[in-house]
matplotlib code that plots the C-alpha trace (Angstrom):
import matplotlib.pyplot as plt

x = [8.0, 5.1, 3.4, 1.8, -1.7, -1.1, 0.1, 3.6, 5.9, 5.1, 8.8, 9.8, 7.6, 9.5, 13.0, 13.9, 10.7, 7.1, 6.8, 10.3, 11.0, 12.7, 16.6, 17.0, 17.9, 16.5, 19.8, 19.1, 15.5, 14.5, 13.5, 9.9, 8.1, 6.5, 3.1, 3.4, 2.5, 3.6, 1.1, 2.3, 3.1, -0.1, 1.1, -1.2, -0.5, -1.3, -1.5, -1.2, -1.6, -0.1, -1.4, 0.6, -0.2, 2.1, 1.6, 2.1, 2.5, 1.2, 2.4, -0.2, 0.7, -1.5, -0.3, -2.7, -2.4, -4.0, -4.5, -5.4, -7.0, -7.5, -10.6, -9.5, -12.5, -12.5, -14.7, -14.3, -13.9, -14.9, -13.6, -13.7, -11.9, -12.6, -10.5, -11.3, -10.0, -10.0, -10.1, -9.6, -11.3, -9.5, -10.9, -8.9, -7.3, -9.0, -7.4, -10.2, -12.8, -11.1]
y = [-25.8, -25.9, -29.4, -30.5, -31.5, -34.9, -33.6, -34.0, -36.8, -40.1, -40.6, -38.0, -39.4, -42.8, -41.2, -41.4, -43.6, -42.2, -39.8, -38.8, -35.1, -35.0, -34.7, -36.9, -40.1, -43.1, -43.6, -40.0, -41.2, -41.8, -44.9, -45.5, -46.1, -49.7, -49.8, -46.5, -46.8, -44.1, -43.7, -42.6, -39.0, -37.3, -34.7, -31.9, -30.0, -26.7, -25.1, -21.5, -19.3, -15.6, -13.4, -10.4, -7.5, -6.3, -2.9, -2.4, 0.7, 0.9, 3.8, 5.2, 8.3, 10.0, 12.1, 14.5, 15.7, 19.1, 19.3, 23.0, 22.9, 26.3, 26.2, 29.0, 31.5, 33.9, 37.0, 39.3, 43.0, 45.4, 48.7, 51.1, 54.0, 57.2, 59.4, 62.5, 64.0, 67.7, 68.3, 72.1, 72.9, 76.0, 78.0, 80.4, 83.3, 86.3, 88.3, 87.0, 88.9, 92.2]
z = [23.0, 20.6, 20.1, 17.0, 16.8, 17.7, 20.8, 22.3, 21.2, 23.2, 22.9, 25.2, 27.8, 27.8, 27.4, 31.2, 32.3, 33.2, 36.3, 36.0, 35.4, 31.9, 31.9, 35.0, 34.7, 36.6, 38.7, 40.7, 41.4, 45.0, 46.1, 46.2, 49.4, 49.9, 48.3, 46.4, 42.7, 40.4, 37.6, 34.0, 33.5, 31.9, 29.5, 28.4, 25.5, 24.8, 21.2, 21.0, 18.3, 18.0, 15.4, 14.6, 12.8, 10.1, 8.4, 5.0, 3.3, -0.5, -1.9, -4.5, -6.7, -8.8, -11.8, -13.7, -16.8, -17.8, -21.2, -22.3, -25.6, -27.6, -30.2, -32.6, -33.9, -36.4, -36.5, -39.4, -38.5, -41.1, -42.0, -44.7, -45.6, -47.8, -49.8, -51.1, -54.3, -55.8, -59.3, -60.2, -63.3, -64.4, -67.5, -67.2, -65.4, -63.6, -66.1, -68.5, -66.4, -67.0]

ax = plt.figure().add_subplot(projection="3d")
ax.plot(x, y, z, "-o")
ax.set_aspect("equal")
plt.show()
């Protein structure tokens, strides 16, 4: 049984009389020899402290958001084209030279 800081209850010491084990009434006590003096029981209290390590799990979740940012750039690509046109200037027929 744990005792408080003021030590054990003095009422328990007086319950069955000093010098008697607790729980045994006085009538079961053996007669004392002549000249024998029974001193009051000295009760020694021992206060004990028990430390217990209680592990706790602390879940920590990391969520990563990856942002992909696209920067659009515009580079002109020049091209050119060429068209060849033919114009026939026909002044007549070969018969003109005959």
